C-alpha positions as CSV (number, residue, x, y, z in Angstrom):
1,M,-8.1,15.3,2.3
2,E,-6.7,12.1,1.9
3,K,-5.1,10.2,-1.4
4,T,-5.8,6.9,0.8
5,R,-6.6,3.9,-1.1
6,S,-9.6,3.2,0.7
7,T,-12.6,2.4,-1.5
8,E,-15.5,2.6,1.7
9,V,-16.4,5.7,2.9
10,S,-17.2,5.4,6.7
11,G,-20.4,6.8,7.9
12,G,-20.9,8.3,4.8
13,S,-18.6,10.9,5.4
14,G,-14.5,9.5,5.1
15,I,-14.2,10.2,1.1
16,S,-10.8,9.2,0.7
17,R,-8.4,11.7,-1.3
18,A,-7.9,9.3,-3.9
19,R,-11.5,9.4,-5.2
20,F,-11.7,13.0,-4.9
21,L,-9.0,13.9,-7.2
22,A,-9.6,11.4,-9.4
23,G,-12.6,13.2,-10.4
24,S,-11.1,16.3,-10.0
25,A,-7.8,15.4,-12.3
26,A,-9.9,13.6,-14.5
27,V,-13.1,16.0,-15.2
28,G,-11.1,19.2,-15.4
29,L,-13.7,22.0,-15.0
30,T,-13.1,23.9,-18.1
31,G,-13.9,27.4,-16.7
32,A,-11.4,29.8,-16.4
33,L,-11.6,31.4,-13.2
34,L,-13.1,35.0,-12.9
35,P,-11.7,38.1,-11.7
36,A,-13.8,39.2,-8.6
37,A,-15.4,42.4,-9.1
38,G,-14.0,45.3,-7.4
39,A,-10.5,43.2,-6.6
40,R,-8.5,45.9,-5.0
41,A,-4.4,45.4,-4.5
42,A,-3.5,45.0,-0.6
43,E,0.1,45.4,0.6
44,L,-0.1,41.7,2.1
45,P,2.3,38.7,2.1
46,G,2.2,36.7,-0.8
47,T,0.2,39.7,-3.3
48,A,1.1,41.0,-6.5
49,T,2.1,44.3,-5.0
50,S,4.1,42.9,-2.0
51,R,7.1,43.1,-1.4
52,R,7.1,39.4,-1.0
53,G,5.3,39.1,-4.2
54,R,8.0,40.4,-6.2
55,G,10.2,37.7,-5.1
56,G,11.0,36.8,-1.2
57,G,10.1,33.3,-0.3
58,L,7.2,31.8,1.3
59,T,5.9,33.5,4.7
60,R,4.9,30.2,5.6
61,H,6.1,26.9,4.6
62,G,3.6,23.6,5.6
63,V,2.6,20.5,4.9
64,V,-1.1,18.5,4.8
65,Y,-2.2,16.1,7.9
66,T,-4.9,14.4,6.8
67,L,-7.9,13.2,9.4
68,V,-9.9,10.5,7.9
69,D,-10.9,6.9,9.6
70,G,-8.5,4.2,8.6
71,E,-9.1,1.4,6.4
72,T,-8.2,-1.0,9.4
73,P,-8.2,-0.3,13.5
74,A,-4.6,0.0,13.2
75,T,-4.4,2.5,11.0
76,G,-7.7,4.7,12.5
77,F,-6.7,7.8,14.1
78,S,-4.8,7.8,17.5
79,P,-4.6,10.7,19.4
80,A,-1.1,9.5,21.0
81,R,0.1,9.1,17.2
82,M,-1.5,12.6,16.3
83,R,1.1,14.0,18.7
84,A,4.3,12.3,17.8
85,D,3.4,13.1,14.4
86,I,3.0,16.9,15.1
87,R,6.3,16.7,17.0
88,T,8.1,15.5,14.2
89,I,6.7,18.0,11.7
90,R,8.1,20.5,14.1
91,R,11.2,19.0,15.1
92,D,12.2,17.4,11.9
93,L,10.3,19.1,8.9
94,H,11.0,22.3,10.3
95,A,7.4,23.3,9.2
96,D,6.1,26.4,10.5
97,T,2.4,25.9,9.1
98,V,0.2,22.7,9.6
99,E,-2.9,22.0,7.6
100,V,-5.3,20.4,9.2
101,T,-8.0,19.2,7.1
102,G,-10.4,15.7,6.9
103,D,-13.5,15.4,9.3
104,G,-14.3,15.0,13.0
105,V,-15.2,17.8,14.7
106,E,-13.0,16.3,17.9
107,R,-9.8,15.2,15.9
108,L,-9.7,18.3,13.9
109,N,-9.8,20.5,17.3
110,A,-7.6,18.3,19.2
111,T,-4.8,18.2,15.9
112,A,-5.2,22.0,15.4
113,A,-5.0,22.6,19.2
114,E,-1.6,20.4,19.0
115,V,-0.5,22.4,16.5
116,A,-0.4,25.3,18.1
117,E,0.7,24.3,21.3
118,R,3.6,23.4,19.4
119,G,4.2,26.9,18.4
120,M,3.5,26.4,14.7
121,H,0.8,28.3,12.8
122,V,-2.9,26.7,12.4
123,W,-4.7,26.1,9.1
124,L,-7.9,24.1,9.7
125,Q,-9.8,23.5,6.9
126,P,-12.8,20.9,7.7
127,T,-13.8,18.9,4.8
128,L,-17.0,16.5,5.7
129,G,-18.9,15.3,2.6
130,D,-21.6,12.9,1.3
131,V,-23.7,14.2,4.2
132,P,-26.6,16.8,3.5
133,E,-25.4,20.4,3.1
134,R,-26.8,21.4,6.8
135,D,-24.5,18.3,8.2
136,I,-21.9,20.0,6.3
137,L,-22.4,23.6,7.5
138,E,-22.9,22.2,11.2
139,H,-19.6,20.4,11.0
140,L,-18.0,24.0,9.4
141,A,-19.2,25.7,12.4
142,E,-18.0,23.8,15.0
143,T,-14.4,23.8,13.8
144,G,-15.0,27.3,13.1
145,R,-15.5,27.7,16.6
146,H,-12.5,25.9,17.9
147,A,-10.1,28.1,15.6
148,E,-11.8,31.1,17.2
149,R,-11.4,29.9,20.5
150,L,-7.3,29.2,19.6
151,R,-6.9,32.6,18.2
152,R,-8.3,34.6,21.2
153,Q,-5.8,32.7,22.9
154,G,-3.3,33.7,21.2
155,A,-2.6,30.6,18.6
156,S,-1.7,31.6,15.1
157,V,-4.8,30.3,13.1
158,E,-6.3,31.0,9.8
159,F,-9.7,29.3,8.5
160,S,-10.4,27.5,5.4
161,V,-14.2,26.5,4.7
162,G,-13.4,23.3,2.6
163,C,-12.0,22.2,-0.3
164,E,-13.7,21.8,-4.0
165,F,-17.1,22.0,-2.9
166,W,-18.8,20.9,-6.6
167,L,-17.0,17.4,-5.9
168,F,-17.5,16.9,-1.9
169,V,-21.3,18.6,-1.2
170,P,-24.5,16.6,-2.6
171,G,-26.7,18.7,-4.8
172,I,-23.9,20.7,-7.0
173,V,-23.4,17.9,-9.1
174,P,-25.8,15.5,-10.1
175,G,-25.0,12.0,-7.6
176,E,-25.6,11.0,-4.6
177,T,-21.8,10.4,-3.8
178,V,-18.5,11.0,-4.9
179,M,-18.0,8.4,-7.4
180,E,-21.5,8.7,-8.9
181,R,-20.7,12.6,-9.3
182,I,-17.2,12.0,-11.1
183,E,-19.4,9.5,-13.1
184,N,-22.1,12.3,-14.4
185,L,-19.0,15.2,-15.2
186,L,-17.2,12.3,-16.9
187,N,-20.3,11.5,-18.9
188,G,-21.2,14.9,-19.3
189,T,-24.8,14.6,-18.5
190,V,-24.4,17.8,-15.9
191,D,-26.3,21.4,-16.4
192,W,-23.0,23.6,-16.4
193,E,-24.6,26.9,-15.9
194,K,-26.9,25.4,-13.4
195,M,-24.1,23.4,-11.4
196,Q,-21.8,26.6,-11.3
197,R,-24.8,28.5,-9.8
198,R,-25.3,25.6,-6.9
199,L,-21.9,26.4,-6.3
200,D,-21.7,29.8,-5.8
201,R,-24.6,29.4,-3.4
202,F,-23.0,27.1,-1.2
203,T,-19.4,28.8,-1.4
204,A,-21.1,31.8,0.0
205,K,-22.9,30.2,2.5
206,A,-20.1,28.4,3.4
207,A,-18.0,31.9,4.0
208,A,-21.1,33.2,5.8
209,V,-20.8,30.2,8.3
210,G,-17.0,30.6,8.7
211,R,-17.3,34.6,8.7
212,S,-20.1,34.3,11.6
213,V,-17.7,32.2,13.7
214,F,-14.1,33.2,13.0
215,H,-13.1,36.5,13.0
216,G,-9.2,35.9,11.7
217,R,-8.4,35.4,8.0
218,L,-10.7,33.1,5.9
219,S,-9.9,31.0,2.9
220,Y,-10.8,28.4,0.7
221,A,-9.3,25.8,-1.2
222,A,-10.3,25.5,-5.0
223,G,-9.1,23.7,-7.7
224,Q,-6.9,25.2,-10.3
225,D,-10.0,26.2,-13.1
226,D,-12.5,26.7,-10.3
227,K,-14.7,29.9,-11.0
228,V,-14.9,31.2,-7.3
229,D,-16.0,34.8,-6.3
230,W,-12.5,35.6,-4.1
231,N,-14.3,38.8,-2.5
232,L,-15.9,36.4,-0.2
233,F,-12.4,35.1,1.2
234,D,-9.0,37.1,2.4
235,V,-7.0,34.5,0.9
236,V,-6.9,32.9,-2.7
237,G,-6.3,28.9,-2.3
238,I,-5.5,26.5,-4.8
239,D,-4.7,23.0,-4.8
240,Y,-2.0,22.6,-7.6
241,Y,-0.9,19.7,-9.2
242,S,0.8,21.0,-12.7
243,Y,3.3,19.6,-14.2
244,F,5.9,21.4,-16.3
245,P,9.5,20.7,-17.5
246,N,10.7,24.3,-17.2
247,R,10.1,26.3,-13.8
248,R,9.0,29.3,-16.0
249,D,5.7,27.6,-16.7
250,Y,4.9,27.1,-13.2
251,V,5.4,31.0,-12.4
252,R,3.0,31.6,-15.5
253,E,0.5,29.7,-14.7
254,L,0.3,30.4,-11.3
255,R,0.5,34.5,-12.0
256,R,-3.4,34.7,-13.1
257,Y,-3.9,33.7,-9.6
258,L,-2.6,36.8,-7.9
259,R,-5.3,38.7,-10.3
260,W,-7.4,39.9,-7.0
261,G,-4.4,41.5,-5.6
262,K,-5.0,38.8,-2.6
263,P,-2.5,36.5,-0.4
264,L,-1.9,33.1,-2.5
265,A,-1.9,30.0,-0.7
266,I,-1.3,27.0,-2.3
267,T,-3.2,24.4,-0.1
268,E,-1.8,21.4,-1.5
269,F,1.0,20.2,-4.0
270,G,2.5,16.7,-4.5
271,T,2.9,14.0,-6.4
272,C,3.1,9.9,-6.2
273,T,6.6,8.0,-5.4
274,Y,7.3,6.5,-8.7
275,E,9.1,7.5,-12.3
276,G,6.4,9.4,-14.2
277,A,4.3,10.3,-11.4
278,P,4.5,14.2,-11.4
279,Q,3.2,13.8,-15.4
280,A,0.4,12.1,-13.5
281,G,-0.4,15.0,-11.8
282,G,-4.0,14.7,-9.4
283,M,-4.2,10.7,-11.3
284,G,-0.9,9.8,-9.8
285,W,-2.7,7.8,-7.3
286,N,-4.6,5.4,-9.9
287,V,-1.8,2.8,-10.6
288,V,-3.4,0.3,-8.4
289,D,-5.6,-2.8,-9.2
290,Y,-8.0,-3.2,-6.2
291,G,-9.8,-5.7,-8.3
292,K,-7.4,-8.1,-6.5
293,V,-6.9,-9.2,-2.8
294,P,-4.4,-8.0,-2.0
295,P,-4.5,-4.9,-4.5
296,E,-1.8,-4.9,-6.7
297,I,0.3,-2.1,-8.3
298,K,-0.4,-2.2,-12.1
299,G,2.1,-2.4,-15.0
300,D,5.8,-2.0,-14.2
301,L,6.4,0.9,-12.3
302,V,9.6,1.9,-10.9
303,R,9.7,3.4,-7.3
304,S,11.7,6.5,-7.0
305,E,11.5,8.6,-3.8
306,R,13.9,11.0,-5.9
307,T,11.3,11.8,-8.7
308,Q,8.9,12.8,-5.9
309,A,11.6,14.8,-4.1
310,A,12.7,16.7,-6.9
311,Y,8.9,17.4,-8.1
312,L,8.6,18.9,-4.4
313,T,11.9,20.9,-4.5
314,D,11.3,22.4,-7.9
315,L,7.8,23.6,-7.3
316,L,8.9,25.0,-3.7
317,G,11.1,26.7,-5.7
318,A,8.7,28.6,-8.2
319,F,6.6,29.2,-5.2
320,E,9.4,30.9,-3.5
321,S,10.9,32.7,-6.9
322,M,7.0,34.5,-6.7
323,G,7.0,35.4,-2.8
324,L,3.7,33.7,-2.2
325,Y,2.1,33.7,0.9
326,A,2.1,29.5,1.8
327,A,2.4,26.3,0.5
328,M,1.7,23.0,2.0
329,A,2.9,20.2,1.1
330,F,0.3,17.1,0.3
331,E,0.8,15.2,2.3
332,F,2.7,14.2,5.7
333,G,1.5,10.1,5.1
334,T,-1.0,7.9,3.8
335,A,-1.5,5.3,6.4
336,D,-3.2,2.8,4.6
337,A,-0.4,2.8,1.5
338,E,1.7,0.0,3.2
339,H,5.7,0.6,1.8
340,R,6.9,-3.2,0.6
341,P,10.3,-2.9,-0.4
342,D,10.2,-6.8,0.0
343,N,7.5,-6.8,-2.9
344,P,7.3,-4.2,-5.3
345,L,3.8,-5.7,-6.7
346,Y,2.6,-4.6,-3.0
347,D,4.3,-1.3,-2.7
348,I,1.0,0.0,-2.2
349,D,3.3,3.3,-1.2
350,M,4.4,4.1,-4.6
351,A,0.6,5.7,-5.1
352,S,0.9,7.7,-2.4
353,Y,1.6,11.2,-2.0
354,G,2.6,10.7,1.6
355,I,6.5,12.3,2.0
356,E,6.4,9.3,5.2
357,K,6.1,5.9,4.3
358,A,3.9,3.4,6.5
359,V,6.3,0.2,7.2
360,K,4.5,-2.5,8.9
361,D,6.2,-5.0,11.3
362,R,4.6,-8.2,9.4
363,P,4.2,-6.6,6.3
364,G,0.9,-7.6,4.2
365,D,-0.6,-8.4,7.4
366,P,-3.4,-5.7,8.2
367,S,-3.7,-6.1,11.7
368,S,0.5,-5.4,12.2
369,P,1.8,-2.4,14.1
370,W,3.3,-0.1,11.8
371,H,5.4,3.2,11.9
372,W,6.5,5.8,9.7
373,E,9.8,6.1,7.7
374,P,11.0,9.3,6.0
375,K,11.1,9.6,2.4
376,E,13.6,11.4,0.6
377,A,10.8,14.3,0.0
378,F,10.6,14.3,3.3
379,H,14.3,15.4,3.8
380,A,14.3,17.2,0.5
381,L,11.4,19.5,2.1
382,A,13.2,19.7,5.6
383,R,16.6,21.4,4.3
384,R,14.2,23.7,2.4
385,Y,12.3,24.7,5.7
386,A,15.3,24.8,8.1
387,C,16.5,27.5,5.7
388,R,14.0,29.7,5.3
C-alpha cells in the first residue's frame, strides 16, 4: 500500500496509501482487540513463549515495496526499475524480507519472483480495493497461487490475504469509494456492530481463499485497534504508527498483540520526513495543499531526514528488544512525491514515508526522467540490518 499523493484512483483499484491511512488514523476504531477463542502459545519465533520472544532480535528485517499505478507514465510501474530496486534492497539496505504489496496480479507476481530470485524472504500481500468483493477475492486467489508456486520451488514465502479490509473492501462500511467510507466513519453514520459482522465475514472468506491456494504460513495486516479472529491466521500482522517519547511505552503497547501466542509481524512502521512527523502517525502525509497547482507544502515545515531516521531506528530497537518475528519499514519510496531541494514549498517528499527520495532531472516537470536517492533513514536501517 502506498502513501502516495495521488488523488485519482486508476481503474477503480489503485487506492493511494495516503488516502487509506488518512481514514485509518483519523477514524481510529474504538474497539480493542479481542483474544481469539482457544488461542494457544507456540514455540515459534516472535511469540511470547519463544526465546526470541523474550528478547533476542527480529527474525526478519524488511521493507515494504508498493505496486500501484503512478500518477504519470514516468512514475508508472517499470519492470526494469523494479528489478533495480530489489537489487538495491538486497545489496545496499541489507534487508532479508520484502513485503510486496499493492494491486495488479502480473506486477505483484513478477516482483515476488524477483525477491525470491535475490534470495530474500517474500511477504506477498495483494491489496486490491474499491471493486466488487468477488474481484478482490479472485485477485487474492490468483496472487496466492503464484505464492504457492514459489514456495513449492523452494522460495521462502509467506502470504498475507490483505490489509485493513474495513476501509478497502466495499460493503463493510457504507460508501462506494474509500473517501466516501472515510466520510461516513468520521460522521459517525455507521452501525458499528453491523460493520464488525461484515468485516468478520469477509475476513473469514479471505482467509478461506488464502488457505485454499496457499499452503504455507498465512497472515493479514490489521490496524492497531482492529478486532480480528487470529485463529484464522498463523501470524499476527499489525500496521503500527504509534508515537511515544519513551521506548518502554512501545513495548508496553505491543505486548497486547502477543496474547494469541503467535508470531507478531509489524507489517508497516514508518513516518514522514519533517520535524514533528512521528507525532502525526498515519496522518503525517496530510501536509500538502492539493488545491494548488502545483501542490504546495502547507505551513512552515522543516525538512528533517534525521527525524525520520531516528523514529525508525527507535521503533526497530523496541521490536528487537521484544524478539518479534518481523518488521517491515514503510516504505521503499514514493515515486510521485518529488524531492525539491531547490524549493521547499514544492518538496512533496516531506510528506512521503519513503526511505528513498525521488529526484527529477528537470525539477517540477511531470514528464522528467527521475532517479532514487537514499535518505538518512535508508542508511540508518541499512546499518542496523547489516548487523543482524
